[in-house]
N, C-alpha and C positions, 0 to 999 in steps of 0.2 A: 446343269450344261447349258451353254448358250444355244439357244435355236430350238431346244426339245425339252420337254417336261412331262412328267407324270401327274395328273390331277387328283384331287382328294377323292375320286370315286374308287380308286384302287382297292380292291378286295384281298390282295396279296394272293391270288391263285397261282402265282409263279410261272405263268406262261411268258412273260417278258423276259424272265431270268434263263428259261429253257432254250429259247431262240438265240439270246445275245447276252451271255454269261458276262462277257468282257464289257459290255456297254452299260447293263443295269446291275444294280445291287439291292438286296434287301436291307432297308432302313427303317427302324421303329414299326417293323411289321407291314411294310409296303415296300412295292418296287420304286426304284429311284435311279434316274440318270445319272450314271457315274463318271462318264468321260464321253467325248466324241468318238464316232468311229474313225478308224485309222485307215480303212482302205475300202475298195468297193464292196468286198464281201460281207464286210462288217455292216456297211450302210444297208445292203440288202437285208441282212439280218434284224436290223433296226426297224425297217419297214415291216417285214415278218412280224416282229412284235407287235407293232402298232395295228396291224389289219387282222391280227389274232385277238388282241386284247377284247374280251367281252364288253367292257364298260367304257371302250373307247378313250382310255384315261391317257394313252400316249400320244401327245400332240406336238406338231411344230409350232414354232414362234407365230405363224401365221394362222393357226387354229384349226386347218383344215387339212385332212390327208388327201395327197393326190391320188386319184384312182390309178394312175398310170404306173404308181410304185407298189401296186398290189401284185406280190409275187405268187399267189395261191390259185389252183393247188400248186404245192411245192414238194417236189420230188425228194423223198428220202433215199431211195436208190431206184432201180428199174422195176419195182414191183409195188412200193407203197408210196403213196402221195398224202401230205398233210394237207387237210382242207382250211385250216385257219379259220377265221371269222366265227370264234368261238361264241357260244350263245349265252346270254344272262339267264336264260331258262334252263339252262344245265349246270350253272354254277360256273361256267367259263371251262367246260370240259373240251379236252381235244377229240377231233374226229379224223378219220382216215379214209382212203380210198385204197383198196386192194385191187391189183389188177390181176386179171385171170387168163389163163389160156385162150385163144379166140379174141381177144380184144374186149372181152367184157370186164366189169368192174363190180366190186362189192363196196357198200359203204358201211363203215363200223362207226356206230354212234352217229351223232348229228350235229352239224354247225347251225349257226343261225338261219333261219328259212329267209329266202327270197327266190324268186322265180330267176332273177338275173344270175344268182350264185349256182342255182341247179344247173342252169343251162351250161354255166362255165365248168362245172365238173363234168358234166356229161359229153363235153367237147373233146375229153381225153379218153372216152369209151362209154358205151351204155351200161346204165347201172341197173343189174338184175335183182339186187337184194340189198336191204336195209337191215343190218345186224345190230340189235341193241345189246349191249353188256348187262343193262339194269334198267330199274325205274328212273333213276335220277338223270339219264341222259335220253329219254324217249320222248321229248317235248316236241320235236319237228318230224319224228318218224313217219308218221302217217303222211304228211305234207311231201316229203321226198318220194316216198313209196308210190304215192299218187301220180307225182308228176312223173315219175320214171315208167309207171307200170310195173313197178318191182314188187317183190315178197317183202313184207315188214316181219321179223322174227323177234320174240322175246320169250322168256321163260314163265311157266304158269305161276311160280311163285311171285312175279311182278306184273302179271297180266292185268291187273287194275289199272296200270299205268299206260297200257296199249291195247284196250279190250277189243279193238277192231285189227288186232294183229292177224296177218294170213297164215303165219306159222307159229304153233305154240310148242315149246319145247317142254319137255316133263322129266322128272326124276333127276338122278344125279350120275347116269351112267354117260359116257361119251358117245357122241354120235357124229358120224359123217353127213354134213349138208350140201356137201359139194366136192368135186374132185379136189383133193389136197386141202381140204378145209373141215376142220373138226370142232365141234364145241364141246365143252366142258363145263358143266354146272358145277358151281361153286358158291353156294350158300354161305353168308357169312355178312358182306358189307350190306346188302338186303337179301331177302329171302330167295330172290330169284336171279342173283348175280350169276353170270356165266363169263367164260373167256373163249376166245376163239383162237385156234392154232391153225396156221397156214404153212403147207409146205415144210413141217418141222423146223420152220425158220423164224416165223414171226408169230408172237404171242401178244395178241389184243387182249389186255388183261383188265380192262374196266377200271374200276376203283379198288379191285381185288389186292393188287399189290402194284409197286411202282419202283423205279430207281431214285433212292433219295442221294441227293450231292452232299448232304449233311454228314451222312455215315459213309457215303461211297459204297453202297450196297443196296440189294432189295430190301423192300421195307413194306410194311401194311400199315395203314392209315388208322392205326387202333383208337384214336380219340374221334373218328368220324366213322364207326362201326355201327349202322343203325339197327341191324338186325341182332348179330350176336358173334361176339370175338371168338367165343367156344367153337360155334359154327364154323367159322373161318379156319380156326385152327384144324379142325376136322377135315374140312375140305382139302388144305393145302397138303395135309399128312396123305390124303388119298391119291390125290393127282400128281404131287411133285415127282413120285418115282417113274410116272410115265410120260411126263412132259419132255421134249427135248425141243430147243429152239435156241436162236442166237439174238433176236431182239426181242426186248419188252417194250410195249408199246400202250401205254397206260392211258386212260381217260383224264386223270389228274397226277402230277408227279412227272418226272422226267424221263426220257428214253434213254435206252443204252444197248449197245451192240457189243457182246462178247462171244468168244469162241463157246460152242455148244456145251462143251464138258465143263467148262468153268461156269455157265449159266446154270446149268443142272447142280452143281455143286452148290451154288449159292441159293438156288431155291430149295434144296432140302435142308440147308441151314437155316432159311427163312421159316419152313414148316416147322422146324424144331423151336424156334425162339418164340413163333406165334403161340406154341402149346402152353409157354410159360405166362402169357398174358392174362389179365383179369378184366371183367367189364368195367368200364369208366364212363363219367359223364361226357356228353358230346363236347368237344371244344376244338373249334377251327384253328384257334391259336397255338394249338399243341404240334399241329403237323411239322415234321422235320423234313422240309423240302430238300 
């Protein structure tokens, strides 16, 4: 497309296509600009994709992004904001801000670190907690927590990735960590993977499961399960009957909003499908975005 391109550093993390699926397509295992935005809304989503890209591979013809076009933090609704600015140290994972009663916020997983970004996120409300879903997304947790004077959370199973965490989760039982916010340990993707459930509406699933556009359903990244696909199957079988939410908000993979009953049905079906899976070699190229 004239004026914009994706350079060869693209790792096919799918973030561009999550934000602007009409503008970007997957070609030969990488994102590619398929056409120009047709209106202001698509142009804004193009800029969101560019400022979220962890390799900064999405470029205008001039070669430099205009900071004035940076839309982050970007409101998903009146409670959840997308941080953007995904980090190469988390393999380009998405991070979120969760607004809480009283005007405070929690950060779920971490964008790339800079003081300017940290201050930008805090401008929407003080951050009291940095909630890590697992070891792969822990890279900047301490920097953000220290900057905000916030508590850093991680599960003991992944504690070596954040040994200076302020709050260490244990076991597999759910635990309410703040009003309306419950953590559910979900070993499988890693030993210490967890998900955070907020207000029985938002499920921050880390890398345990995500919405796949390929199959138009919830999916697990079976080809990138570092710890145990059998443990992940057991975890999903344990938690699926007790979870109720409308939004799945993963670290990798697409987001999706459905009625709670429909999401519950799909999660139970995913738990059943995952029980049929077997260990396989790690293969990033096999993920069905």
